[in-house]
TIGU-454746 format. One record per residue (C-alpha): residue in one letter; z, x, y. Coordinates in Angstrom, 3 decimals, always signed. Last residue first. Layout:
BEGIN
+------+----------+----------+----------+
| code |        z |        x |        y |
+------+----------+----------+----------+
|    A |        Z |        X |        Y |
...
+------+----------+----------+----------+
This chain:
BEGIN
+------+----------+----------+----------+
| code |        z |        x |        y |
+------+----------+----------+----------+
|    F |  -27.105 |  +22.795 |  -19.802 |
|    K |  -24.877 |  +22.626 |  -16.836 |
|    N |  -21.253 |  +23.447 |  -17.494 |
|    Y |  -18.314 |  +21.530 |  -15.998 |
|    K |  -15.161 |  +23.213 |  -16.180 |
|    P |  -12.524 |  +21.039 |  -17.930 |
|    V |  -10.343 |  +19.068 |  -15.604 |
|    S |   -6.531 |  +19.563 |  -15.687 |
|    I |   -4.427 |  +16.575 |  -15.626 |
|    T |   -1.675 |  +15.683 |  -13.002 |
|    V |   +0.597 |  +12.715 |  -13.701 |
|    S |   +2.633 |  +10.974 |  -10.946 |
|    S |   +4.886 |   +8.239 |  -11.735 |
|    D |   +8.151 |   +9.923 |  -11.798 |
|    D |   +9.565 |   +7.830 |   -8.950 |
|    L |   +7.163 |   +5.306 |   -7.845 |
|    E |   +4.861 |   +6.043 |   -4.811 |
|    K |   +5.546 |   +4.259 |   -1.741 |
|    R |   +3.729 |   +1.387 |   +0.190 |
|    D |   +6.966 |   -0.585 |   +0.448 |
|    R |   +5.715 |   -3.892 |   -1.164 |
|    T |   +2.544 |   -2.266 |   -2.404 |
|    D |   +4.353 |   -0.273 |   -5.110 |
|    Y |   +2.309 |   +2.856 |   -5.745 |
|    V |   +1.427 |   +4.625 |   -9.139 |
|    K |   -0.049 |   +7.987 |   -9.018 |
|    I |   -2.856 |   +9.740 |  -11.244 |
|    T |   -3.784 |  +13.410 |  -10.251 |
|    I |   -6.990 |  +14.996 |  -11.265 |
|    T |   -7.233 |  +18.694 |  -11.377 |
|    K |   -9.817 |  +21.561 |  -11.088 |
|    S |  -11.921 |  +19.499 |   -8.766 |
|    D |  -15.487 |  +20.170 |   -7.917 |
|    K |  -16.908 |  +17.722 |  -10.411 |
|    Y |  -14.475 |  +15.020 |   -9.603 |
|    Q |  -16.444 |  +11.958 |   -8.320 |
|    N |  -19.885 |  +13.466 |   -9.141 |
|    L |  -18.940 |  +13.412 |  -12.871 |
|    E |  -18.463 |   +9.755 |  -12.980 |
|    L |  -15.045 |   +8.601 |  -13.808 |
|    E |  -14.123 |   +6.250 |  -16.711 |
|    K |  -10.823 |   +4.342 |  -16.027 |
|    C |   -8.187 |   +3.336 |  -18.546 |
|    F |   -4.594 |   +2.451 |  -17.878 |
|    E |   -1.846 |   +1.647 |  -20.430 |
|    V |   +1.856 |   +0.997 |  -20.231 |
|    I |   +2.341 |   +0.057 |  -16.614 |
|    N |   +5.861 |   -1.463 |  -16.354 |
|    D |   +6.418 |   -5.145 |  -15.567 |
|    N |   +9.506 |   -5.244 |  -17.696 |
|    Y |   +7.604 |   -7.247 |  -20.320 |
|    N |   +4.984 |   -4.597 |  -20.610 |
|    Y |   +1.970 |   -3.984 |  -18.454 |
|    S |   -1.731 |   -3.157 |  -19.083 |
|    A |   -3.704 |   -1.844 |  -16.130 |
|    S |   -7.116 |   -2.951 |  -15.148 |
|    S |   -6.651 |   -4.953 |  -11.900 |
|    S |   -5.513 |   -3.303 |   -8.650 |
|    N |   -7.132 |   +0.054 |   -8.839 |
|    I |   -7.656 |   +2.753 |   -6.395 |
|    F |  -10.205 |   +5.434 |   -7.198 |
|    I |  -11.288 |   +8.914 |   -6.156 |
|    K |   -8.744 |   +9.312 |   -3.202 |
|    K |   -8.871 |  +12.715 |   -1.775 |
|    G |   -5.757 |  +14.609 |   -2.279 |
|    N |   -7.384 |  +18.047 |   -2.370 |
|    D |   -7.203 |  +18.356 |   -6.214 |
|    D |   -8.851 |  +14.928 |   -6.684 |
|    L |   -6.925 |  +11.628 |   -6.341 |
|    I |   -6.619 |   +8.598 |   -8.826 |
|    A |   -4.549 |   +5.762 |   -7.507 |
|    V |   -2.866 |   +2.902 |   -9.644 |
|    R |   -1.479 |   -0.078 |   -7.824 |
|    Y |   +1.638 |   -2.025 |   -8.572 |
|    P |   +2.795 |   -5.300 |   -6.750 |
|    S |   +1.848 |   -7.424 |   -9.835 |
|    D |   +0.672 |  -10.811 |   -8.818 |
|    N |   -2.344 |  -10.787 |  -11.037 |
|    H |   -0.227 |   -9.581 |  -13.962 |
|    M |   -2.392 |   -7.634 |  -16.243 |
+------+----------+----------+----------+
């Protein structure tokens, strides 16, 4: 990762609450675009959510990058 990269990844629950904000574990290509991002979440961080949204922000203007948002459905948690 580029230590001076202005981009930050945010993971939000289905209420818009921030679960995670990252500044260091994304992989970038030569155009400084994020090409890979991995984050393991604990069940208690999202167990009541039906979706998780991942967004990329530019810290220079504090705005979300165009077309950077991805929403993922969360499988229902079943206690055994």
